[in-house]
C-alpha positions in Angstrom: -12.3 15.3 9.0 -12.8 11.5 8.8 -9.7 10.3 7.3 -6.0 11.1 6.4 -6.9 11.3 2.9 -9.6 14.0 3.6 -7.1 15.9 5.8 -4.5 15.9 3.1 -7.1 17.2 0.6 -8.2 20.1 2.9 -4.6 20.8 3.7 -3.8 21.2 0.0 -6.7 23.6 -0.3 -5.3 25.7 2.6 -1.8 25.7 1.3 -2.9 26.7 -2.1 -4.8 29.7 -0.5 -1.9 30.6 1.5 0.5 30.6 -1.5 -2.2 32.7 -3.6 -2.3 35.2 -0.7 1.5 35.8 -1.0 2.3 33.8 2.3 5.8 32.3 2.5 5.4 29.1 4.5 7.1 26.1 5.6 5.4 22.8 6.5 6.8 20.6 9.2 6.0 17.4 11.3 2.9 16.0 9.5 3.3 12.3 10.6 5.2 11.4 13.8 6.0 8.0 15.2 5.1 7.2 18.7 8.6 7.4 19.9 9.3 10.7 18.2 6.0 12.0 19.8 7.4 10.9 23.2 10.6 12.6 22.5 8.8 15.8 21.8 6.8 15.4 25.0 9.9 14.8 27.0 11.5 18.0 25.6 8.4 19.9 26.6 7.5 20.6 23.1 4.1 18.8 23.1 1.4 18.0 25.7 0.8 14.6 24.1 3.3 11.9 25.2 2.6 9.4 22.3 1.6 6.6 24.7 -1.3 7.7 27.1 -2.3 10.8 25.2 -1.7 10.5 21.3 -1.3 13.6 19.0 -3.1 14.0 15.8 0.5 13.9 14.4 0.6 10.2 15.3 -2.4 9.7 12.9 -1.0 11.8 10.1 -3.7 14.4 10.6 -1.8 17.3 11.9 0.7 19.7 10.4 2.8 22.5 11.7 3.1 25.4 9.6 5.5 28.4 10.0 5.8 31.6 8.0 9.0 33.3 7.1 10.5 36.3 5.7 14.3 36.2 4.6 14.8 33.2 6.9 13.2 34.6 9.9 10.0 33.2 11.4 7.2 35.9 11.3 3.4 36.0 11.8 1.4 35.4 8.6 0.5 38.4 6.4 -3.3 37.6 6.9 -2.8 36.7 10.6 -3.0 33.6 12.5 -6.8 34.1 13.3 -7.6 34.3 9.6 -5.9 31.0 8.6 -7.2 29.1 11.7 -10.6 30.3 10.9 -10.2 29.3 7.2 -9.0 25.9 8.4 -12.2 25.6 10.6 -14.3 26.3 7.5 -12.6 23.5 5.8 -13.5 21.1 8.7 -10.4 21.4 10.8 -10.2 21.7 14.6 -9.9 25.1 16.2 -6.6 26.7 17.0 -4.7 25.8 20.0 -3.7 29.0 21.6 -0.2 27.8 22.8 0.7 26.3 19.5 -0.4 28.7 16.8 1.4 27.0 13.9 -0.4 23.6 14.6 -3.4 22.7 12.4 -5.2 19.4 12.9 -8.2 17.7 11.8 
């Protein structure tokens, strides 16, 4: 994806498809400041430190999506592989195996 605008447009397509499929999802962490990214790195929650290695979140071109049922986090009904494959079809980057809820592009 070439821009933040295109990322947002593709994200809306994905989220609408998730909603239509009956998924109950939460979105989190779309845009992060460099300081916030460094805090995430320091806590071991990211492999990008926000200084030497930037995250797509720093550019507003990544989102963390979680799925829930009765307040508990669950795997998506259609599965992680399905939604990441769909994201790639829309032009997004492949799944990061250690961060399944992360979608970037």
